[in-house]
C-alpha positions as CSV (number, residue, x, y, z in Angstrom):
1,M,0.6,38.9,19.2
2,R,2.9,36.4,18.1
3,Q,3.0,34.9,21.7
4,Q,-0.8,34.6,21.6
5,N,-0.8,33.1,17.9
6,M,1.8,30.4,19.2
7,N,-0.5,29.6,22.3
8,R,-3.2,29.1,20.0
9,D,-1.2,26.6,17.9
10,W,-0.1,24.8,21.2
11,I,-3.7,24.5,22.3
12,A,-4.8,23.2,18.8
13,T,-2.1,20.7,18.9
14,A,-2.8,19.5,22.5
15,S,-6.6,19.4,21.5
16,T,-6.1,17.3,18.5
17,L,-3.8,14.7,20.4
18,S,-6.5,14.6,23.1
19,Q,-9.0,14.0,20.6
20,A,-6.8,11.2,19.1
21,L,-7.0,9.0,22.3
22,P,-9.9,6.8,21.5
23,Y,-8.2,6.1,18.0
24,L,-4.9,5.2,19.4
25,Q,-6.5,2.8,22.0
26,R,-8.8,1.4,19.0
27,Y,-5.6,0.6,17.0
28,A,-3.2,-0.5,19.6
29,G,-1.6,-3.9,18.2
30,A,-3.7,-3.6,15.0
31,I,-2.1,-4.8,11.6
32,V,-2.3,-2.1,9.0
33,V,-1.0,-3.0,5.4
34,I,-0.2,0.2,3.3
35,K,0.3,0.2,-0.2
36,L,2.7,2.9,-1.1
37,G,2.8,4.5,-4.7
38,G,1.8,7.6,-6.5
39,H,2.5,10.9,-4.8
40,A,3.9,9.7,-1.5
41,M,6.9,8.2,-3.6
42,G,7.4,11.2,-5.8
43,S,9.9,13.5,-3.8
44,D,12.1,13.1,-0.9
45,E,10.1,15.4,1.1
46,A,6.9,13.3,0.5
47,M,8.7,10.2,1.5
48,E,10.1,11.8,4.7
49,S,6.6,12.7,5.6
50,F,5.2,9.4,5.1
51,A,8.0,7.7,6.8
52,R,7.4,9.7,9.9
53,D,3.7,8.9,10.0
54,V,4.5,5.3,9.7
55,V,7.2,5.4,12.4
56,L,4.4,7.3,14.7
57,M,2.0,4.6,14.0
58,R,4.8,2.1,15.0
59,Q,5.4,4.1,18.2
60,V,1.8,3.9,19.2
61,G,1.4,0.1,18.9
62,V,0.4,-0.2,15.4
63,N,1.8,-3.0,13.2
64,P,2.4,-1.4,9.9
65,V,3.5,-3.5,6.9
66,I,4.4,-1.5,3.7
67,V,4.0,-3.1,0.2
68,H,5.4,-0.8,-2.5
69,G,5.3,-0.2,-6.1
70,G,7.7,1.2,-8.6
71,G,6.3,1.2,-12.2
72,P,7.8,4.7,-13.3
73,M,11.2,3.9,-11.8
74,I,11.1,0.5,-13.8
75,N,10.2,2.2,-17.0
76,A,13.0,4.8,-16.6
77,M,15.6,2.0,-16.0
78,L,14.3,0.1,-19.1
79,K,14.6,3.1,-21.2
80,R,17.9,3.8,-19.8
81,L,19.1,0.4,-20.7
82,D,17.4,0.6,-23.9
83,I,15.3,-2.4,-23.4
84,Q,12.4,-2.5,-25.9
85,S,9.1,-4.1,-24.5
86,E,6.1,-5.8,-26.2
87,F,2.7,-5.1,-25.0
88,V,-0.3,-7.3,-25.1
89,D,-3.8,-5.6,-24.5
90,G,-2.0,-2.5,-23.1
91,K,0.1,-4.5,-20.6
92,R,3.8,-5.0,-20.7
93,V,5.1,-8.5,-21.3
94,T,7.6,-9.2,-18.8
95,D,10.3,-11.5,-20.1
96,E,13.6,-12.8,-18.8
97,T,15.4,-9.6,-19.5
98,T,12.6,-7.6,-18.0
99,I,12.2,-9.3,-14.9
100,E,16.1,-8.9,-14.1
101,V,15.4,-5.2,-14.3
102,V,12.2,-5.3,-12.2
103,E,13.9,-7.1,-9.4
104,M,16.8,-4.8,-9.4
105,V,14.9,-1.8,-9.4
106,L,12.3,-3.0,-6.7
107,S,14.3,-4.7,-4.4
108,G,17.6,-2.9,-4.9
109,V,16.5,0.5,-5.4
110,V,12.9,1.4,-4.3
111,N,12.9,-0.9,-1.4
112,K,16.1,0.4,0.2
113,R,15.0,3.9,-0.2
114,I,11.7,3.5,1.8
115,V,13.6,1.2,4.5
116,H,16.5,4.2,4.6
117,A,13.6,6.8,5.0
118,L,11.9,4.7,8.0
119,N,15.2,4.2,9.6
120,T,16.1,7.8,9.3
121,Q,12.8,8.9,11.2
122,G,13.6,6.4,14.1
123,G,12.1,3.4,13.1
124,R,13.4,-0.3,12.7
125,A,12.5,-1.4,8.9
126,V,13.6,-4.4,7.0
127,G,13.3,-4.7,3.5
128,L,12.0,-8.0,1.9
129,S,10.5,-9.3,-1.5
130,G,7.7,-11.7,-1.8
131,K,10.4,-14.3,-2.5
132,D,11.9,-14.2,0.9
133,A,10.9,-17.1,3.1
134,D,8.5,-18.2,0.3
135,L,6.2,-15.1,1.5
136,M,4.3,-15.1,-1.7
137,V,4.0,-18.0,-4.0
138,C,2.4,-17.4,-7.3
139,D,0.6,-19.1,-10.3
140,V,1.1,-17.5,-13.9
141,P,-2.7,-17.0,-15.0
142,K,-2.1,-15.1,-18.1
143,P,1.3,-16.8,-20.1
144,E,1.0,-14.3,-22.8
145,L,2.1,-11.6,-20.2
146,G,5.2,-13.6,-19.4
147,L,6.8,-13.6,-15.8
148,V,3.5,-11.9,-14.1
149,G,2.3,-13.7,-11.1
150,H,-0.9,-13.6,-9.0
151,P,-0.5,-14.8,-5.4
152,V,-1.9,-18.4,-4.5
153,R,-0.1,-18.9,-1.1
154,I,1.1,-16.4,1.3
155,D,3.1,-17.4,4.5
156,A,3.0,-14.5,6.7
157,T,5.0,-15.9,9.7
158,I,7.9,-14.0,8.9
159,L,6.0,-10.7,9.0
160,T,4.5,-11.7,12.7
161,D,8.0,-12.5,13.8
162,L,9.0,-9.1,12.7
163,F,6.2,-7.5,14.5
164,D,6.9,-9.1,17.8
165,K,10.6,-7.4,17.5
166,G,9.2,-4.0,16.7
167,V,10.1,-4.1,13.0
168,I,8.4,-2.6,10.2
169,P,8.5,-4.8,7.1
170,V,8.8,-3.3,3.6
171,I,7.8,-5.6,0.8
172,A,8.8,-5.3,-2.8
173,P,5.9,-7.1,-4.9
174,L,8.0,-10.0,-6.3
175,G,6.8,-13.5,-5.7
176,S,8.1,-17.1,-6.5
177,G,6.6,-19.5,-9.0
178,R,5.4,-22.9,-7.8
179,E,8.6,-24.3,-9.4
180,G,10.8,-21.3,-8.3
181,G,11.8,-18.3,-10.3
182,T,11.0,-14.9,-10.1
183,L,7.6,-13.4,-10.9
184,N,6.3,-9.8,-11.1
185,V,3.2,-8.9,-9.2
186,N,0.9,-6.1,-9.2
187,G,1.6,-4.0,-6.0
188,D,-2.0,-3.5,-5.1
189,T,-2.7,-7.2,-5.8
190,A,0.3,-8.0,-3.4
191,A,-0.7,-5.7,-0.8
192,G,-4.5,-7.2,-0.6
193,A,-3.1,-10.8,-0.6
194,I,-0.7,-10.2,2.3
195,A,-3.6,-8.2,4.2
196,A,-5.8,-10.9,3.8
197,A,-3.4,-13.7,5.1
198,L,-2.5,-11.4,8.1
199,K,-6.3,-10.6,8.6
200,A,-5.2,-7.2,8.9
201,D,-7.3,-4.6,10.6
202,R,-7.0,-1.9,7.5
203,L,-5.6,-2.0,4.1
204,L,-4.7,1.4,3.0
205,L,-4.3,1.8,-1.0
206,L,-2.5,5.1,-1.4
207,T,-3.6,6.7,-4.7
208,D,-3.4,10.2,-6.5
209,V,-7.2,10.6,-6.5
210,A,-9.5,11.7,-3.7
211,G,-11.2,8.3,-3.5
212,V,-14.2,6.6,-5.1
213,K,-16.7,9.1,-6.7
214,D,-20.3,8.9,-7.4
215,K,-21.9,9.9,-10.8
216,S,-22.1,13.5,-9.5
217,G,-18.3,13.4,-8.8
218,E,-18.6,13.4,-5.1
219,V,-16.2,11.3,-3.1
220,V,-18.1,8.3,-1.3
221,T,-16.7,8.0,2.2
222,E,-18.0,4.8,2.8
223,L,-19.1,1.6,0.6
224,T,-19.9,-2.0,0.8
225,A,-18.5,-4.7,-1.3
226,S,-22.0,-4.8,-3.3
227,Q,-22.1,-1.3,-3.8
228,V,-18.7,-1.2,-5.3
229,R,-19.8,-4.2,-7.9
230,A,-22.9,-2.0,-8.8
231,F,-20.7,1.1,-9.4
232,T,-18.4,-1.0,-11.6
233,K,-21.4,-2.6,-13.6
234,D,-23.0,0.7,-14.2
235,G,-19.7,2.5,-15.2
236,T,-19.5,4.7,-12.1
237,I,-16.2,3.2,-11.3
238,A,-14.0,3.1,-14.4
239,G,-10.2,3.0,-15.6
240,G,-7.8,2.6,-13.0
241,M,-10.0,2.7,-10.3
242,I,-11.4,-0.9,-11.1
243,P,-8.3,-2.7,-10.1
244,K,-8.0,-0.9,-6.8
245,T,-11.6,-1.4,-6.1
246,E,-11.4,-5.2,-7.0
247,T,-8.3,-5.6,-4.6
248,A,-10.1,-3.9,-1.7
249,V,-13.3,-6.0,-2.3
250,D,-11.3,-9.3,-2.4
251,A,-9.3,-8.3,0.6
252,V,-12.3,-7.4,2.7
253,E,-14.3,-10.7,1.6
254,F,-11.1,-12.7,2.7
255,G,-10.9,-11.5,6.3
256,V,-9.6,-7.7,6.2
257,R,-11.8,-5.7,8.5
258,A,-11.8,-2.7,6.0
259,A,-10.0,-1.3,3.1
260,V,-9.5,2.5,2.4
261,I,-8.8,4.0,-1.2
262,L,-6.9,6.7,0.2
263,D,-5.8,10.1,-1.2
264,G,-2.0,9.9,-0.8
265,R,-1.6,13.7,-1.7
266,A,-3.3,14.6,1.5
267,P,-0.6,15.5,4.0
268,N,-0.5,12.8,6.8
269,A,-3.2,10.7,4.9
270,C,-2.6,7.6,6.9
271,L,-2.8,9.4,10.3
272,L,-6.0,11.2,9.2
273,E,-7.5,7.9,8.3
274,L,-6.5,6.1,11.5
275,F,-6.7,8.6,14.2
276,T,-9.3,11.1,13.4
277,E,-13.1,10.9,12.6
278,H,-12.4,12.5,9.1
279,G,-10.7,10.0,7.1
280,A,-9.1,10.7,3.8
281,G,-10.8,8.6,1.4
282,S,-13.3,5.9,0.6
283,L,-13.7,3.2,3.1
284,I,-14.9,-0.4,1.8
285,R,-16.2,-3.1,4.0
286,A,-17.7,-6.5,3.1
287,G,-21.2,-5.5,3.8
């Protein structure tokens, strides 16, 4: 009986691999930008699983780019250092002291943890921030929030150079100001801007929710940009989902083929989205 069960498992695995062939062919050479955050960063086990999936993607010819967040780690370090923060409209003001902690945590701790996880799984990953090679130059649209930037110029040539060498870029969301200096950038915003500059095939925004839901609470598996705007206007899309869907819409309207609000809690979410017909979230197209 045990041998029969094992045979069934092997057959199911072989069948899954066979069914994935059209998708493997479809994404060979494609650029996929992944915003990593939430559950996938919450434990060593989740990070190991995510890293294995990304290395597999690279192995079958996909060019993945990882852009990560790190808000909870920044908050923990600020608390540990007893650095008090000021808030404006619920958003943290990033002053000179805070930006030093942000850069230390994002570039020095979180980034290298992801790079290590990818390399441990057999990948070749390199850690960067948006400051490297002027990858991400930013303006400061809201001076009242301090050193918080919004990307205005992306030079993605360093990323394409890394693709040619089989390297997986891992990017901390920090940018340079027009006159220099370090600016903190929202991770989703950074990922969307980088995906648009690369004209990526997919932007995957990993979240801790199942996707965009309609008024009945059902996940909408595919939307256009105009539907997203309508859902936002009538309150169907609200709260923390608004900035994610705005990032997705901006990305697809600036050249990304499609963006996906992806349930990062689902095992192998990125592989499900790319290499099966099922998907694992809400796909957004320009229209």
